[in-house]
mmCIF file as Biopython writes it, N, C-alpha, C and O atoms, coordinates in Angstrom:
data_model
#
loop_
_atom_site.group_PDB
_atom_site.id
_atom_site.type_symbol
_atom_site.label_atom_id
_atom_site.label_alt_id
_atom_site.label_comp_id
_atom_site.label_asym_id
_atom_site.label_entity_id
_atom_site.label_seq_id
_atom_site.pdbx_PDB_ins_code
_atom_site.Cartn_x
_atom_site.Cartn_y
_atom_site.Cartn_z
_atom_site.occupancy
_atom_site.B_iso_or_equiv
_atom_site.auth_seq_id
_atom_site.auth_asym_id
_atom_site.pdbx_PDB_model_num
ATOM 1   N N  . UNK A ? 1  ? 0.851   -1.174 0.000   1.0 0.0 1  A 1 
ATOM 2   C CA . UNK A ? 1  ? 0.000   0.000  0.000   1.0 0.0 1  A 1 
ATOM 3   C C  . UNK A ? 1  ? 0.902   1.244  0.000   1.0 0.0 1  A 1 
ATOM 4   O O  . UNK A ? 1  ? 1.996   1.245  0.564   1.0 0.0 1  A 1 
ATOM 5   N N  . UNK A ? 2  ? 0.408   2.286  -0.644  1.0 0.0 2  A 1 
ATOM 6   C CA . UNK A ? 2  ? 1.184   3.518  -0.770  1.0 0.0 2  A 1 
ATOM 7   C C  . UNK A ? 2  ? 0.504   4.668  -0.054  1.0 0.0 2  A 1 
ATOM 8   O O  . UNK A ? 2  ? -0.646  4.575  0.375   1.0 0.0 2  A 1 
ATOM 9   N N  . UNK A ? 3  ? 1.248   5.749  0.060   1.0 0.0 3  A 1 
ATOM 10  C CA . UNK A ? 3  ? 0.715   6.983  0.609   1.0 0.0 3  A 1 
ATOM 11  C C  . UNK A ? 3  ? 0.939   8.086  -0.418  1.0 0.0 3  A 1 
ATOM 12  O O  . UNK A ? 3  ? 1.904   8.054  -1.181  1.0 0.0 3  A 1 
ATOM 13  N N  . UNK A ? 4  ? 0.043   9.052  -0.426  1.0 0.0 4  A 1 
ATOM 14  C CA . UNK A ? 4  ? 0.138   10.200 -1.327  1.0 0.0 4  A 1 
ATOM 15  C C  . UNK A ? 4  ? -0.019  11.461 -0.516  1.0 0.0 4  A 1 
ATOM 16  O O  . UNK A ? 4  ? -0.919  11.566 0.317   1.0 0.0 4  A 1 
ATOM 17  N N  . UNK A ? 5  ? 0.863   12.428 -0.759  1.0 0.0 5  A 1 
ATOM 18  C CA . UNK A ? 5  ? 0.828   13.677 -0.005  1.0 0.0 5  A 1 
ATOM 19  C C  . UNK A ? 5  ? 0.345   14.805 -0.916  1.0 0.0 5  A 1 
ATOM 20  O O  . UNK A ? 5  ? 0.747   14.908 -2.075  1.0 0.0 5  A 1 
ATOM 21  N N  . UNK A ? 6  ? -0.511  15.631 -0.373  1.0 0.0 6  A 1 
ATOM 22  C CA . UNK A ? 6  ? -0.967  16.831 -1.069  1.0 0.0 6  A 1 
ATOM 23  C C  . UNK A ? 6  ? 0.147   17.866 -0.947  1.0 0.0 6  A 1 
ATOM 24  O O  . UNK A ? 6  ? 0.516   18.254 0.161   1.0 0.0 6  A 1 
ATOM 25  N N  . UNK A ? 7  ? 0.676   18.308 -2.066  1.0 0.0 7  A 1 
ATOM 26  C CA . UNK A ? 7  ? 1.775   19.266 -2.033  1.0 0.0 7  A 1 
ATOM 27  C C  . UNK A ? 7  ? 1.301   20.670 -1.684  1.0 0.0 7  A 1 
ATOM 28  O O  . UNK A ? 7  ? 2.114   21.555 -1.416  1.0 0.0 7  A 1 
ATOM 29  N N  . UNK A ? 8  ? 0.009   20.872 -1.687  1.0 0.0 8  A 1 
ATOM 30  C CA . UNK A ? 8  ? -0.547  22.176 -1.318  1.0 0.0 8  A 1 
ATOM 31  C C  . UNK A ? 8  ? -0.525  22.377 0.201   1.0 0.0 8  A 1 
ATOM 32  O O  . UNK A ? 8  ? -0.167  23.452 0.682   1.0 0.0 8  A 1 
ATOM 33  N N  . UNK A ? 9  ? -0.914  21.324 0.964   1.0 0.0 9  A 1 
ATOM 34  C CA . UNK A ? 9  ? -1.055  21.511 2.416   1.0 0.0 9  A 1 
ATOM 35  C C  . UNK A ? 9  ? -0.357  20.444 3.259   1.0 0.0 9  A 1 
ATOM 36  O O  . UNK A ? 9  ? -0.221  20.618 4.470   1.0 0.0 9  A 1 
ATOM 37  N N  . UNK A ? 10 ? 0.088   19.342 2.645   1.0 0.0 10 A 1 
ATOM 38  C CA . UNK A ? 10 ? 0.792   18.304 3.386   1.0 0.0 10 A 1 
ATOM 39  C C  . UNK A ? 10 ? -0.066  17.163 3.905   1.0 0.0 10 A 1 
ATOM 40  O O  . UNK A ? 10 ? 0.462   16.241 4.527   1.0 0.0 10 A 1 
ATOM 41  N N  . UNK A ? 11 ? -1.395  17.196 3.668   1.0 0.0 11 A 1 
ATOM 42  C CA . UNK A ? 11 ? -2.266  16.108 4.102   1.0 0.0 11 A 1 
ATOM 43  C C  . UNK A ? 11 ? -1.867  14.835 3.363   1.0 0.0 11 A 1 
ATOM 44  O O  . UNK A ? 11 ? -1.514  14.882 2.185   1.0 0.0 11 A 1 
ATOM 45  N N  . UNK A ? 12 ? -1.923  13.702 4.052   1.0 0.0 12 A 1 
ATOM 46  C CA . UNK A ? 12 ? -1.504  12.421 3.466   1.0 0.0 12 A 1 
ATOM 47  C C  . UNK A ? 12 ? -2.695  11.484 3.328   1.0 0.0 12 A 1 
ATOM 48  O O  . UNK A ? 12 ? -3.435  11.246 4.282   1.0 0.0 12 A 1 
ATOM 49  N N  . UNK A ? 13 ? -2.865  10.954 2.108   1.0 0.0 13 A 1 
ATOM 50  C CA . UNK A ? 13 ? -3.842  9.884  1.886   1.0 0.0 13 A 1 
ATOM 51  C C  . UNK A ? 13 ? -3.082  8.573  1.962   1.0 0.0 13 A 1 
ATOM 52  O O  . UNK A ? 13 ? -2.168  8.344  1.170   1.0 0.0 13 A 1 
ATOM 53  N N  . UNK A ? 14 ? -3.436  7.719  2.888   1.0 0.0 14 A 1 
ATOM 54  C CA . UNK A ? 14 ? -2.795  6.425  3.103   1.0 0.0 14 A 1 
ATOM 55  C C  . UNK A ? 14 ? -3.754  5.344  2.614   1.0 0.0 14 A 1 
ATOM 56  O O  . UNK A ? 14 ? -4.842  5.175  3.166   1.0 0.0 14 A 1 
ATOM 57  N N  . UNK A ? 15 ? -3.347  4.611  1.575   1.0 0.0 15 A 1 
ATOM 58  C CA . UNK A ? 15 ? -4.209  3.565  1.024   1.0 0.0 15 A 1 
ATOM 59  C C  . UNK A ? 15 ? -4.587  2.527  2.078   1.0 0.0 15 A 1 
ATOM 60  O O  . UNK A ? 15 ? -5.697  1.996  2.048   1.0 0.0 15 A 1 
ATOM 61  N N  . UNK A ? 16 ? -3.690  2.236  2.996   1.0 0.0 16 A 1 
ATOM 62  C CA . UNK A ? 16 ? -3.961  1.231  4.022   1.0 0.0 16 A 1 
ATOM 63  C C  . UNK A ? 16 ? -5.080  1.670  4.965   1.0 0.0 16 A 1 
ATOM 64  O O  . UNK A ? 16 ? -5.792  0.836  5.524   1.0 0.0 16 A 1 
ATOM 65  N N  . UNK A ? 17 ? -5.230  2.975  5.138   1.0 0.0 17 A 1 
ATOM 66  C CA . UNK A ? 17 ? -6.235  3.526  6.046   1.0 0.0 17 A 1 
ATOM 67  C C  . UNK A ? 17 ? -7.489  3.957  5.294   1.0 0.0 17 A 1 
ATOM 68  O O  . UNK A ? 17 ? -8.598  3.847  5.816   1.0 0.0 17 A 1 
ATOM 69  N N  . UNK A ? 18 ? -7.315  4.442  4.078   1.0 0.0 18 A 1 
ATOM 70  C CA . UNK A ? 18 ? -8.431  4.990  3.313   1.0 0.0 18 A 1 
ATOM 71  C C  . UNK A ? 18 ? -8.861  6.322  3.904   1.0 0.0 18 A 1 
ATOM 72  O O  . UNK A ? 18 ? -8.062  7.027  4.520   1.0 0.0 18 A 1 
ATOM 73  N N  . UNK A ? 19 ? -10.117 6.657  3.714   1.0 0.0 19 A 1 
ATOM 74  C CA . UNK A ? 19 ? -10.698 7.876  4.288   1.0 0.0 19 A 1 
ATOM 75  C C  . UNK A ? 19 ? -12.136 7.531  4.674   1.0 0.0 19 A 1 
ATOM 76  O O  . UNK A ? 19 ? -13.083 8.004  4.045   1.0 0.0 19 A 1 
ATOM 77  N N  . UNK A ? 20 ? -12.297 6.698  5.720   1.0 0.0 20 A 1 
ATOM 78  C CA . UNK A ? 20 ? -13.621 6.183  6.069   1.0 0.0 20 A 1 
ATOM 79  C C  . UNK A ? 20 ? -14.649 7.270  6.390   1.0 0.0 20 A 1 
ATOM 80  O O  . UNK A ? 20 ? -15.845 7.070  6.177   1.0 0.0 20 A 1 
ATOM 81  N N  . UNK A ? 21 ? -14.197 8.406  6.896   1.0 0.0 21 A 1 
ATOM 82  C CA . UNK A ? 21 ? -15.133 9.494  7.194   1.0 0.0 21 A 1 
ATOM 83  C C  . UNK A ? 21 ? -15.813 10.020 5.942   1.0 0.0 21 A 1 
ATOM 84  O O  . UNK A ? 21 ? -16.900 10.595 6.004   1.0 0.0 21 A 1 
ATOM 85  N N  . UNK A ? 22 ? -15.159 9.816  4.806   1.0 0.0 22 A 1 
ATOM 86  C CA . UNK A ? 22 ? -15.724 10.296 3.539   1.0 0.0 22 A 1 
ATOM 87  C C  . UNK A ? 22 ? -16.116 9.155  2.602   1.0 0.0 22 A 1 
ATOM 88  O O  . UNK A ? 22 ? -16.353 9.368  1.413   1.0 0.0 22 A 1 
ATOM 89  N N  . UNK A ? 23 ? -16.182 7.932  3.156   1.0 0.0 23 A 1 
ATOM 90  C CA . UNK A ? 23 ? -16.707 6.807  2.387   1.0 0.0 23 A 1 
ATOM 91  C C  . UNK A ? 23 ? -15.692 5.965  1.643   1.0 0.0 23 A 1 
ATOM 92  O O  . UNK A ? 23 ? -16.080 5.143  0.813   1.0 0.0 23 A 1 
ATOM 93  N N  . UNK A ? 24 ? -14.400 6.138  1.910   1.0 0.0 24 A 1 
ATOM 94  C CA . UNK A ? 24 ? -13.369 5.344  1.242   1.0 0.0 24 A 1 
ATOM 95  C C  . UNK A ? 24 ? -12.749 4.402  2.271   1.0 0.0 24 A 1 
ATOM 96  O O  . UNK A ? 24 ? -12.023 4.836  3.166   1.0 0.0 24 A 1 
ATOM 97  N N  . UNK A ? 25 ? -13.040 3.124  2.137   1.0 0.0 25 A 1 
ATOM 98  C CA . UNK A ? 25 ? -12.623 2.145  3.138   1.0 0.0 25 A 1 
ATOM 99  C C  . UNK A ? 25 ? -11.123 1.883  3.078   1.0 0.0 25 A 1 
ATOM 100 O O  . UNK A ? 25 ? -10.458 2.175  2.084   1.0 0.0 25 A 1 
ATOM 101 N N  . UNK A ? 26 ? -10.614 1.324  4.168   1.0 0.0 26 A 1 
ATOM 102 C CA . UNK A ? 26 ? -9.209  0.929  4.226   1.0 0.0 26 A 1 
ATOM 103 C C  . UNK A ? 26 ? -8.898  0.012  3.053   1.0 0.0 26 A 1 
ATOM 104 O O  . UNK A ? 26 ? -9.694  -0.863 2.714   1.0 0.0 26 A 1 
ATOM 105 N N  . UNK A ? 27 ? -7.750  0.211  2.441   1.0 0.0 27 A 1 
ATOM 106 C CA . UNK A ? 27 ? -7.356  -0.599 1.296   1.0 0.0 27 A 1 
ATOM 107 C C  . UNK A ? 27 ? -7.746  -0.005 -0.042  1.0 0.0 27 A 1 
ATOM 108 O O  . UNK A ? 27 ? -7.431  -0.582 -1.083  1.0 0.0 27 A 1 
ATOM 109 N N  . UNK A ? 28 ? -8.433  1.147  -0.042  1.0 0.0 28 A 1 
ATOM 110 C CA . UNK A ? 28 ? -8.812  1.779  -1.310  1.0 0.0 28 A 1 
ATOM 111 C C  . UNK A ? 28 ? -7.563  2.388  -1.946  1.0 0.0 28 A 1 
ATOM 112 O O  . UNK A ? 28 ? -6.948  3.295  -1.383  1.0 0.0 28 A 1 
ATOM 113 N N  . UNK A ? 29 ? -7.198  1.885  -3.114  1.0 0.0 29 A 1 
ATOM 114 C CA . UNK A ? 29 ? -6.004  2.346  -3.821  1.0 0.0 29 A 1 
ATOM 115 C C  . UNK A ? 29 ? -6.248  3.717  -4.441  1.0 0.0 29 A 1 
ATOM 116 O O  . UNK A ? 29 ? -7.373  4.071  -4.792  1.0 0.0 29 A 1 
ATOM 117 N N  . UNK A ? 30 ? -5.174  4.470  -4.564  1.0 0.0 30 A 1 
ATOM 118 C CA . UNK A ? 30 ? -5.219  5.806  -5.165  1.0 0.0 30 A 1 
ATOM 119 C C  . UNK A ? 30 ? -5.863  5.754  -6.553  1.0 0.0 30 A 1 
ATOM 120 O O  . UNK A ? 30 ? -6.667  6.616  -6.907  1.0 0.0 30 A 1 
ATOM 121 N N  . UNK A ? 31 ? -5.505  4.743  -7.323  1.0 0.0 31 A 1 
ATOM 122 C CA . UNK A ? 31 ? -6.028  4.603  -8.680  1.0 0.0 31 A 1 
ATOM 123 C C  . UNK A ? 31 ? -7.541  4.401  -8.691  1.0 0.0 31 A 1 
ATOM 124 O O  . UNK A ? 31 ? -8.201  4.719  -9.680  1.0 0.0 31 A 1 
ATOM 125 N N  . UNK A ? 32 ? -8.095  3.876  -7.601  1.0 0.0 32 A 1 
ATOM 126 C CA . UNK A ? 32 ? -9.528  3.601  -7.527  1.0 0.0 32 A 1 
ATOM 127 C C  . UNK A ? 32 ? -10.348 4.791  -7.027  1.0 0.0 32 A 1 
ATOM 128 O O  . UNK A ? 32 ? -11.578 4.755  -7.062  1.0 0.0 32 A 1 
ATOM 129 N N  . UNK A ? 33 ? -9.676  5.837  -6.564  1.0 0.0 33 A 1 
ATOM 130 C CA . UNK A ? 33 ? -10.395 7.036  -6.142  1.0 0.0 33 A 1 
ATOM 131 C C  . UNK A ? 33 ? -10.866 7.797  -7.384  1.0 0.0 33 A 1 
ATOM 132 O O  . UNK A ? 33 ? -10.166 7.809  -8.397  1.0 0.0 33 A 1 
ATOM 133 N N  . UNK A ? 34 ? -12.028 8.425  -7.323  1.0 0.0 34 A 1 
ATOM 134 C CA . UNK A ? 34 ? -12.498 9.185  -8.482  1.0 0.0 34 A 1 
ATOM 135 C C  . UNK A ? 34 ? -11.628 10.415 -8.724  1.0 0.0 34 A 1 
ATOM 136 O O  . UNK A ? 34 ? -10.974 10.906 -7.804  1.0 0.0 34 A 1 
ATOM 137 N N  . UNK A ? 35 ? -11.619 10.913 -9.962  1.0 0.0 35 A 1 
ATOM 138 C CA . UNK A ? 35 ? -10.824 12.094 -10.300 1.0 0.0 35 A 1 
ATOM 139 C C  . UNK A ? 35 ? -11.231 13.315 -9.490  1.0 0.0 35 A 1 
ATOM 140 O O  . UNK A ? 35 ? -10.428 14.226 -9.291  1.0 0.0 35 A 1 
ATOM 141 N N  . UNK A ? 36 ? -12.484 13.338 -9.019  1.0 0.0 36 A 1 
ATOM 142 C CA . UNK A ? 36 ? -12.940 14.499 -8.252  1.0 0.0 36 A 1 
ATOM 143 C C  . UNK A ? 36 ? -12.725 14.325 -6.745  1.0 0.0 36 A 1 
ATOM 144 O O  . UNK A ? 36 ? -13.222 15.126 -5.954  1.0 0.0 36 A 1 
ATOM 145 N N  . UNK A ? 37 ? -11.980 13.274 -6.339  1.0 0.0 37 A 1 
ATOM 146 C CA . UNK A ? 37 ? -11.610 13.094 -4.939  1.0 0.0 37 A 1 
ATOM 147 C C  . UNK A ? 37 ? -10.865 14.343 -4.488  1.0 0.0 37 A 1 
ATOM 148 O O  . UNK A ? 37 ? -10.011 14.853 -5.213  1.0 0.0 37 A 1 
ATOM 149 N N  . UNK A ? 38 ? -11.185 14.841 -3.292  1.0 0.0 38 A 1 
ATOM 150 C CA . UNK A ? 38 ? -10.565 16.068 -2.795  1.0 0.0 38 A 1 
ATOM 151 C C  . UNK A ? 38 ? -9.766  15.806 -1.525  1.0 0.0 38 A 1 
ATOM 152 O O  . UNK A ? 38 ? -10.110 14.946 -0.714  1.0 0.0 38 A 1 
ATOM 153 N N  . UNK A ? 39 ? -8.706  16.562 -1.379  1.0 0.0 39 A 1 
ATOM 154 C CA . UNK A ? 39 ? -7.911  16.561 -0.158  1.0 0.0 39 A 1 
ATOM 155 C C  . UNK A ? 39 ? -8.820  16.901 1.011   1.0 0.0 39 A 1 
ATOM 156 O O  . UNK A ? 39 ? -9.666  17.788 0.900   1.0 0.0 39 A 1 
ATOM 157 N N  . UNK A ? 40 ? -8.656  16.211 2.122   1.0 0.0 40 A 1 
ATOM 158 C CA . UNK A ? 40 ? -9.503  16.435 3.295   1.0 0.0 40 A 1 
ATOM 159 C C  . UNK A ? 40 ? -9.230  17.784 3.963   1.0 0.0 40 A 1 
ATOM 160 O O  . UNK A ? 40 ? -10.065 18.274 4.724   1.0 0.0 40 A 1 
ATOM 161 N N  . UNK A ? 41 ? -8.086  18.380 3.690   1.0 0.0 41 A 1 
ATOM 162 C CA . UNK A ? 41 ? -7.720  19.641 4.339   1.0 0.0 41 A 1 
ATOM 163 C C  . UNK A ? 41 ? -7.982  20.864 3.459   1.0 0.0 41 A 1 
ATOM 164 O O  . UNK A ? 41 ? -8.584  21.838 3.912   1.0 0.0 41 A 1 
ATOM 165 N N  . UNK A ? 42 ? -7.528  20.816 2.199   1.0 0.0 42 A 1 
ATOM 166 C CA . UNK A ? 42 ? -7.583  22.030 1.374   1.0 0.0 42 A 1 
ATOM 167 C C  . UNK A ? 42 ? -8.446  21.884 0.119   1.0 0.0 42 A 1 
ATOM 168 O O  . UNK A ? 42 ? -8.614  22.843 -0.634  1.0 0.0 42 A 1 
ATOM 169 N N  . UNK A ? 43 ? -8.984  20.706 -0.101  1.0 0.0 43 A 1 
ATOM 170 C CA . UNK A ? 43 ? -9.882  20.414 -1.217  1.0 0.0 43 A 1 
ATOM 171 C C  . UNK A ? 43 ? -9.222  20.465 -2.595  1.0 0.0 43 A 1 
ATOM 172 O O  . UNK A ? 43 ? -9.911  20.646 -3.599  1.0 0.0 43 A 1 
ATOM 173 N N  . UNK A ? 44 ? -7.897  20.308 -2.657  1.0 0.0 44 A 1 
ATOM 174 C CA . UNK A ? 44 ? -7.230  20.109 -3.936  1.0 0.0 44 A 1 
ATOM 175 C C  . UNK A ? 44 ? -7.747  18.783 -4.501  1.0 0.0 44 A 1 
ATOM 176 O O  . UNK A ? 44 ? -7.837  17.799 -3.766  1.0 0.0 44 A 1 
ATOM 177 N N  . UNK A ? 45 ? -8.084  18.741 -5.783  1.0 0.0 45 A 1 
ATOM 178 C CA . UNK A ? 45 ? -8.632  17.512 -6.349  1.0 0.0 45 A 1 
ATOM 179 C C  . UNK A ? 45 ? -7.529  16.566 -6.821  1.0 0.0 45 A 1 
ATOM 180 O O  . UNK A ? 45 ? -6.403  16.979 -7.099  1.0 0.0 45 A 1 
ATOM 181 N N  . UNK A ? 46 ? -7.886  15.300 -6.900  1.0 0.0 46 A 1 
ATOM 182 C CA . UNK A ? 46 ? -6.955  14.280 -7.376  1.0 0.0 46 A 1 
ATOM 183 C C  . UNK A ? 46 ? -6.512  14.583 -8.802  1.0 0.0 46 A 1 
ATOM 184 O O  . UNK A ? 46 ? -5.363  14.324 -9.160  1.0 0.0 46 A 1 
ATOM 185 N N  . UNK A ? 47 ? -7.398  15.121 -9.607  1.0 0.0 47 A 1 
ATOM 186 C CA . UNK A ? 47 ? -7.035  15.392 -11.003 1.0 0.0 47 A 1 
ATOM 187 C C  . UNK A ? 47 ? -5.979  16.490 -11.116 1.0 0.0 47 A 1 
ATOM 188 O O  . UNK A ? 47 ? -5.370  16.657 -12.173 1.0 0.0 47 A 1 
ATOM 189 N N  . UNK A ? 48 ? -5.756  17.242 -10.030 1.0 0.0 48 A 1 
ATOM 190 C CA . UNK A ? 48 ? -4.649  18.196 -9.992  1.0 0.0 48 A 1 
ATOM 191 C C  . UNK A ? 48 ? -3.374  17.417 -9.706  1.0 0.0 48 A 1 
ATOM 192 O O  . UNK A ? 48 ? -2.752  17.579 -8.655  1.0 0.0 48 A 1 
ATOM 193 N N  . UNK A ? 49 ? -2.995  16.571 -10.655 1.0 0.0 49 A 1 
ATOM 194 C CA . UNK A ? 49 ? -1.944  15.573 -10.442 1.0 0.0 49 A 1 
ATOM 195 C C  . UNK A ? 49 ? -0.621  16.194 -9.994  1.0 0.0 49 A 1 
ATOM 196 O O  . UNK A ? 49 ? 0.125   15.572 -9.238  1.0 0.0 49 A 1 
ATOM 197 N N  . UNK A ? 50 ? -0.326  17.388 -10.442 1.0 0.0 50 A 1 
ATOM 198 C CA . UNK A ? 50 ? 0.936   18.029 -10.063 1.0 0.0 50 A 1 
ATOM 199 C C  . UNK A ? 50 ? 0.947   18.440 -8.592  1.0 0.0 50 A 1 
ATOM 200 O O  . UNK A ? 50 ? 1.980   18.847 -8.061  1.0 0.0 50 A 1 
ATOM 201 N N  . UNK A ? 51 ? -0.212  18.329 -7.937  1.0 0.0 51 A 1 
ATOM 202 C CA . UNK A ? 51 ? -0.310  18.706 -6.533  1.0 0.0 51 A 1 
ATOM 203 C C  . UNK A ? 51 ? -0.217  17.506 -5.599  1.0 0.0 51 A 1 
ATOM 204 O O  . UNK A ? 51 ? -0.320  17.668 -4.383  1.0 0.0 51 A 1 
ATOM 205 N N  . UNK A ? 52 ? -0.025  16.307 -6.140  1.0 0.0 52 A 1 
ATOM 206 C CA . UNK A ? 52 ? 0.060   15.093 -5.322  1.0 0.0 52 A 1 
ATOM 207 C C  . UNK A ? 52 ? 1.369   14.371 -5.607  1.0 0.0 52 A 1 
ATOM 208 O O  . UNK A ? 52 ? 1.847   14.360 -6.741  1.0 0.0 52 A 1 
ATOM 209 N N  . UNK A ? 53 ? 1.940   13.775 -4.585  1.0 0.0 53 A 1 
ATOM 210 C CA . UNK A ? 53 ? 3.179   13.031 -4.749  1.0 0.0 53 A 1 
ATOM 211 C C  . UNK A ? 53 ? 3.103   11.725 -3.971  1.0 0.0 53 A 1 
ATOM 212 O O  . UNK A ? 53 ? 2.694   11.697 -2.811  1.0 0.0 53 A 1 
ATOM 213 N N  . UNK A ? 54 ? 3.503   10.648 -4.630  1.0 0.0 54 A 1 
ATOM 214 C CA . UNK A ? 54 ? 3.548   9.337  -3.977  1.0 0.0 54 A 1 
ATOM 215 C C  . UNK A ? 54 ? 4.721   9.302  -3.017  1.0 0.0 54 A 1 
ATOM 216 O O  . UNK A ? 54 ? 5.820   9.747  -3.350  1.0 0.0 54 A 1 
ATOM 217 N N  . UNK A ? 55 ? 4.487   8.771  -1.823  1.0 0.0 55 A 1 
ATOM 218 C CA . UNK A ? 55 ? 5.540   8.619  -0.824  1.0 0.0 55 A 1 
ATOM 219 C C  . UNK A ? 55 ? 5.990   7.164  -0.844  1.0 0.0 55 A 1 
ATOM 220 O O  . UNK A ? 55 ? 5.184   6.257  -0.639  1.0 0.0 55 A 1 
ATOM 221 N N  . UNK A ? 56 ? 7.250   6.948  -1.088  1.0 0.0 56 A 1 
ATOM 222 C CA . UNK A ? 56 ? 7.775   5.572  -1.123  1.0 0.0 56 A 1 
ATOM 223 C C  . UNK A ? 56 ? 8.308   5.141  0.201   1.0 0.0 56 A 1 
ATOM 224 O O  . UNK A ? 56 ? 8.784   4.015  0.339   1.0 0.0 56 A 1 
#
């Protein structure tokens, strides 16, 4: 499982945890999130690809 950081505010989406408060269960992969998925902190969208970075 990977993590992705929003380069706008630093919020991290962790695939292992998901975002259950917003309906994305643990294990939901980044690729499976809709393009209109938004950062929980600043609402940057997933389709703003230059604003997200995979953490290895």
